[in-house]
C-alpha positions as CSV (number, residue, x, y, z in Angstrom):
1,M,0.1,0.1,0.1
2,E,2.7,2.1,0.9
3,R,4.5,1.7,-2.9
4,I,1.1,2.8,-4.4
5,Q,0.9,5.6,-2.0
6,R,4.3,6.4,-3.6
7,M,3.7,6.3,-6.8
8,R,0.7,8.7,-7.4
9,S,2.4,11.4,-5.7
10,E,5.5,10.6,-7.2
11,H,3.5,10.4,-11.4
12,A,1.0,12.8,-10.0
13,T,2.4,16.2,-12.0
14,G,3.1,13.7,-15.2
15,V,-1.0,12.5,-15.1
16,R,-1.8,15.8,-14.3
17,E,-0.1,17.1,-16.9
18,T,-0.7,14.5,-19.7
19,V,-4.5,14.9,-19.0
20,G,-4.5,18.5,-19.2
21,A,-2.8,18.8,-22.7
22,G,-5.3,16.1,-23.6
23,I,-8.3,18.1,-22.2
24,T,-6.7,20.8,-24.5
25,V,-6.0,19.4,-27.5
26,A,-9.4,17.7,-27.9
27,T,-11.5,21.6,-27.1
28,A,-8.9,23.3,-30.0
29,F,-10.1,20.1,-32.0
30,G,-13.6,20.3,-30.8
31,L,-14.3,23.7,-31.2
32,G,-12.3,23.8,-34.8
33,W,-15.0,21.0,-35.9
34,F,-17.6,23.2,-34.6
35,E,-17.0,26.4,-36.6
36,G,-16.4,24.8,-39.6
37,R,-19.0,22.3,-39.5
38,Y,-22.1,25.2,-38.5
39,P,-20.2,28.2,-39.0
40,D,-23.5,30.2,-39.6
41,N,-24.2,29.7,-35.8
42,A,-20.2,29.4,-34.7
43,K,-21.0,32.8,-33.3
44,V,-21.7,34.7,-29.7
45,A,-23.6,37.5,-30.2
46,G,-21.5,38.7,-32.7
47,I,-18.3,36.9,-31.1
48,P,-16.7,33.9,-32.4
49,I,-17.3,31.3,-30.5
50,T,-13.8,30.0,-29.7
51,L,-12.9,33.0,-28.6
52,F,-16.1,33.4,-26.5
53,A,-15.2,30.5,-25.2
54,G,-11.7,30.4,-24.5
55,G,-12.5,33.9,-22.8
56,V,-15.5,32.9,-20.4
57,L,-13.2,29.4,-19.4
58,L,-10.3,31.2,-18.5
59,G,-12.7,33.9,-16.1
60,L,-13.9,30.5,-14.2
61,A,-10.7,28.9,-13.8
62,A,-8.8,32.6,-12.3
63,F,-12.6,33.2,-9.9
64,E,-11.4,29.1,-9.2
65,V,-15.4,28.4,-10.0
66,G,-15.4,24.8,-9.2
67,G,-12.9,24.8,-6.9
68,K,-9.5,24.7,-7.2
69,E,-8.4,21.4,-8.5
70,D,-11.4,21.4,-11.1
71,S,-10.3,25.1,-12.1
72,I,-7.3,23.9,-13.6
73,Y,-8.9,21.1,-16.2
74,L,-11.2,24.5,-17.1
75,G,-7.9,26.0,-17.6
76,D,-7.4,24.1,-20.0
77,A,-10.1,24.0,-22.0
78,G,-9.5,28.0,-22.3
79,R,-6.3,27.4,-23.8
80,G,-7.5,25.3,-26.2
81,A,-10.7,27.1,-27.1
82,L,-8.2,30.3,-27.9
83,A,-5.6,28.0,-29.6
84,A,-8.9,26.9,-31.5
85,W,-9.5,31.0,-32.6
86,A,-5.5,31.6,-33.0
87,A,-5.7,29.0,-36.0
88,K,-8.4,30.0,-37.5
89,R,-7.5,33.3,-37.2
90,G,-3.9,32.5,-38.6
91,A,-5.3,30.6,-41.4
92,D,-7.7,33.6,-42.5
93,I,-5.3,36.1,-42.4
94,G,-2.3,33.7,-44.4
95,A,-5.4,32.8,-46.8
96,D,-6.1,36.9,-47.0
97,Q,-2.4,37.4,-47.9
98,L,-1.8,34.9,-50.6
99,K,-5.4,36.5,-52.9
100,D,-3.7,39.8,-52.5
101,A,-0.5,38.4,-53.7
102,A,-1.9,36.9,-57.3
């Protein structure tokens, strides 16, 4: 039993970081898919859903809504949403510059 407790404490940070990375990537993928699949519904009050979700989730994480442990995962999801927003905006800017160069 002592060995299990020791292993759990030694690997807790690595597991937490791995789960957090998974949440970030899954959120970025999911919101990117949603924005591509439903472009007419991908805005909240005129703001891209990825930017809106990122701001809300990071705000909730900053105020530790749901407790300190769970707010970490809200922050991971918020960073994923903002990553999706930034990737889409970057792709749009690059496509515009390609059109202008032609």
